[in-house]
C-alpha positions in Angstrom: -5.4 -37.5 50.0 -5.4 -37.9 46.3 -9.1 -38.5 46.3 -9.7 -35.4 48.4 -7.6 -33.2 46.0 -9.4 -34.6 43.0 -12.7 -34.0 44.7 -11.9 -30.2 45.1 -10.1 -29.9 41.7 -12.9 -31.4 39.5 -15.4 -28.7 40.3 -12.8 -26.0 39.5 -11.9 -27.5 36.2 -15.5 -28.0 35.3 -16.3 -24.4 36.1 -13.5 -23.2 33.9 -14.6 -25.4 31.0 -18.2 -24.3 31.4 -17.2 -20.7 31.5 -15.1 -21.0 28.3 -18.0 -22.8 26.6 -20.4 -20.1 27.8 -18.2 -17.3 26.3 -17.9 -19.2 23.0 -21.7 -19.6 22.8 -22.3 -16.0 23.9 -21.0 -14.8 20.5 -23.9 -15.1 18.1 -25.0 -13.5 14.9 -26.5 -10.7 17.1 -22.9 -9.7 18.0 -21.9 -9.2 14.4 -21.8 -5.6 13.2 -20.7 -3.4 10.3 -18.5 -0.4 10.4 -18.0 2.4 7.8 -14.4 3.5 7.7 -13.0 6.8 6.2 -9.2 7.1 6.1 -6.7 9.8 5.3 -3.3 8.3 4.5 0.3 8.9 3.2 1.6 6.8 0.3 5.2 5.9 -0.4 6.8 3.8 -3.1 9.8 1.4 -3.4 11.2 0.4 -6.8 14.0 1.3 -9.2 13.9 5.0 -8.1 13.8 4.2 -4.4 15.2 0.6 -4.3 15.0 -0.3 -0.6 11.8 -1.6 1.0 12.7 -0.4 4.5 11.2 2.2 6.9 14.6 4.0 6.8 14.2 4.5 3.1 10.9 6.5 3.6 11.4 10.2 2.6 8.8 12.6 3.9 9.2 14.8 0.8 8.2 11.9 -1.4 5.0 11.0 0.5 1.8 11.7 -1.2 -1.8 11.8 0.0 -4.3 8.9 -0.2 -8.0 8.8 0.8 -10.1 5.7 1.3 -13.5 4.4 2.3 -14.3 0.9 3.4 -16.9 -1.4 4.9 -15.9 -3.9 7.6 -18.0 -6.7 8.8 -17.2 -8.4 12.1 -17.8 -12.2 11.7 -16.3 -13.9 14.8 -14.7 -13.1 18.1 -11.5 -12.1 16.3 -12.0 -12.1 12.5 -13.5 -9.4 10.3 -13.8 -9.0 6.5 -13.1 -5.6 4.9 -13.7 -4.2 1.4 -12.2 -0.9 0.5 -11.8 1.7 -2.3 -8.9 4.1 -2.2 -7.3 6.8 -4.4 -3.8 8.2 -4.0 -0.5 9.1 -5.5 3.1 7.9 -5.3 6.2 9.7 -6.7 9.9 9.3 -7.0 12.8 11.4 -8.3 16.4 10.1 -8.8 17.9 13.6 -8.2 16.4 13.6 -4.7 16.4 9.9 -3.7 20.0 9.2 -4.8 23.2 10.7 -3.4 25.8 11.3 -6.2 28.6 10.8 -3.5 27.3 7.3 -2.8 28.9 4.7 -5.0 25.8 2.6 -4.9 23.5 5.5 -5.8 25.5 7.5 -8.2 24.1 5.6 -11.2 20.5 6.5 -10.3 21.4 10.1 -9.7 22.8 10.5 -13.2 19.9 8.4 -14.7 17.8 11.4 -13.6 14.4 9.7 -13.9 11.3 11.0 -12.2 7.6 10.1 -12.1 4.3 10.5 -10.3 1.6 7.9 -10.4 -2.1 8.1 -9.5 -3.4 4.8 -8.2 -7.0 3.7 -7.7 -7.2 0.5 -5.6 -10.1 -1.9 -4.7 -9.2 -4.4 -2.0 -10.7 -7.2 0.0 -8.8 -8.3 3.2 -9.3 -10.4 6.3 -8.5 -8.7 9.6 -7.5 -10.7 12.7 -7.8 -9.0 16.1 -5.1 -10.0 18.5 -7.6 -10.2 21.4 -11.0 -11.9 21.4 -14.2 -10.1 22.0 -17.0 -12.5 22.8 -19.7 -9.9 23.2 -21.3 -7.0 21.3 -19.7 -3.8 20.1 -20.7 -2.1 23.4 -18.2 -4.4 25.3 -15.3 -4.2 22.8 -11.9 -3.4 24.3 -10.7 0.2 24.4 -7.5 -0.7 22.5 -7.4 -3.4 19.8 -4.2 -4.3 17.8 -4.7 -6.4 14.6 -3.1 -7.8 11.5 -4.5 -8.0 8.0 -3.9 -9.5 4.6 -5.8 -10.1 1.4 -5.9 -9.1 -2.3 -6.2 -5.9 -4.3 -6.8 -4.8 -7.8 -5.4 -1.4 -8.8 -5.1 0.9 -11.8 -2.2 3.2 -12.2 -0.9 5.8 -14.7 2.8 6.9 -14.4 3.7 10.3 -15.7 7.1 12.0 -16.1 8.0 15.6 -15.3 9.8 17.5 -18.0 13.0 18.9 -16.4 16.7 18.6 -17.0 18.6 16.8 -19.7 18.1 17.7 -23.4 14.5 19.0 -23.7 13.0 18.9 -27.2 11.0 21.9 -28.5 7.8 19.9 -28.6 7.8 19.4 -24.8 7.0 22.2 -22.4 9.4 22.3 -19.4 7.4 21.8 -16.2 4.7 19.6 -17.9 3.8 16.0 -17.1 3.6 13.4 -19.8 2.0 9.9 -19.6 4.8 7.4 -19.8 3.1 4.1 -20.6 2.1 4.9 -24.2 5.7 6.0 -25.0 7.3 2.5 -24.5 10.4 4.2 -23.2 12.4 0.9 -23.2 11.5 0.0 -26.7 8.9 -2.6 -25.7 6.9 -4.4 -28.4 3.7 -3.9 -26.3 2.9 -1.4 -23.6 2.6 -2.8 -20.0 -0.8 -3.3 -18.4 -1.8 -0.5 -16.2 -4.3 -2.6 -14.2 -2.5 -5.0 -11.9 -2.9 -7.2 -8.8 -1.3 -6.6 -5.5 -1.2 -8.4 -2.1 -2.0 -6.0 0.8 -0.8 -6.9 4.3 0.1 -5.1 7.5 -1.0 -4.2 11.0 -2.8 -1.6 12.9 -4.6 -0.6 16.1 -8.0 0.7 16.9 -8.8 3.0 19.8 -12.3 3.3 21.2 -13.6 6.9 21.2 -17.3 6.2 22.1 -19.9 3.5 21.8 -20.1 3.8 18.0 -16.8 5.4 17.1 -13.2 4.1 16.9 -10.0 5.8 15.8 -7.6 3.6 13.8 -3.9 3.8 12.9 -2.7 1.4 10.2 0.3 0.7 8.0 0.0 -1.6 5.0 2.4 -2.9 2.4 1.3 -3.6 -1.2 3.4 -6.3 -2.9 2.7 -5.7 -6.7 3.4 -7.9 -9.7 4.7 -5.2 -11.9 8.0 -3.4 -12.3 6.5 -0.4 -14.0 5.0 1.8 -11.3 7.9 4.1 -12.1 8.1 3.2 -15.8 11.7 1.9 -15.2 12.5 -1.8 -15.5 15.0 -3.1 -18.1 17.7 -1.7 -20.3 18.1 1.4 -22.5 17.0 0.8 -26.0 18.3 2.1 -29.3 17.1 5.7 -29.9 15.7 4.5 -33.3 13.2 2.4 -31.4 11.8 5.5 -29.6 9.3 7.0 -32.1 8.4 10.4 -30.5 10.1 13.3 -29.0 8.6 12.5 -25.6 9.8 8.8 -25.8 13.3 9.9 -26.8 13.4 12.4 -23.9 12.2 10.1 -21.1 13.9 7.0 -22.6 17.3 8.6 -23.3 17.8 12.3 -23.2 16.6 13.0 -19.6 19.9 11.4 -18.5 22.3 14.0 -17.1 24.8 15.3 -19.7 27.5 15.9 -17.0 28.1 12.2 -16.5 31.6 11.5 -15.1 34.1 9.3 -16.9 32.9 6.4 -14.8 29.7 6.3 -16.8 30.9 6.2 -20.4 28.1 5.3 -22.8 25.8 5.5 -19.8 22.5 5.3 -21.8 23.9 3.3 -24.8 21.5 0.5 -26.1 21.6 -2.5 -23.8 23.0 -0.6 -20.8 21.1 -1.1 -17.5 18.3 1.4 -16.9 16.5 -0.6 -14.2 16.4 -3.9 -12.4 13.8 -6.1 -13.9 14.3 -8.8 -11.3 12.9 -6.5 -8.5 9.2 -5.7 -8.7 7.7 -2.5 -7.2 6.0 -1.9 -3.9 3.9 0.8 -2.3 3.0 1.5 1.3 -0.1 3.2 2.7 0.1 4.6 6.2 -2.6 6.6 7.9 -5.5 7.3 10.3 -9.1 6.2 10.0 -12.4 7.0 11.7 -14.6 3.9 12.1 -18.3 4.3 12.7 -20.3 1.3 13.9 -23.7 0.9 12.2 -26.3 -0.2 14.7 -29.7 -1.6 13.8 -32.5 0.3 15.5 -34.5 -1.9 17.9 -38.2 -1.7 17.3 -40.1 -1.5 20.5 -43.3 -3.4 21.1 -46.6 -1.7 20.9 -48.0 -0.5 24.2 -51.3 -2.1 25.1 
């Protein structure tokens, strides 16, 4: 009986193994392809002005546009490599992100900081599809979820909006001022505006035609700077702020109607930000992915 069972099982097992090996061998360099991806996204930020890195902390009014273009090369049945360039903006405003009735947020409301920051990002990531495709692009699944991770280099330039507080005559209300050169916390040196980040996230691609996919993706950027919003440490002595703009954004922008709970709110050494928490930004959006196909040269007719 055992011999008979074995006799029938061995061909079935062999057929399964041979089928698996055949599928593995069916993916060759001919199955590799490149896509050009164009994306339209929304950017959000988390830091000292919006301190919680959670989806519930996203505020539609603070989302700003982002556009990107990338090249993706399929390398194996599940893995692809992608290089991308993107440009976008993040923003934050204490008066809108913090509730003065919330004991945990009242400090930020009266600090009254605001910023916008234009970011140019270059990234290289690996993308891992959750399902294998052993064949060419023509036989790819209609729906493909994936995860990704990699490294990015970005350049940023935070600017502050002149409104509220005690505005000096040299500043025009409603104008934007670059914050990094001001050293608003009395730093000996300005922080570097070119930084590294770790991008990671997930997405899904939907097949529209033989050569076209529609993608939906959300990606987090873990940065190594606390100055996307120009807020990090403590208030400095006003004597260390050497221009009207520096004194305004480093001291005078704070609300003058502070309650008694915030006596000496912006005195030297008082907390302005949390230097132990570095900033993040998030990119969420749609992409159109076009598959580049090599033209096949037909043989000459004889």
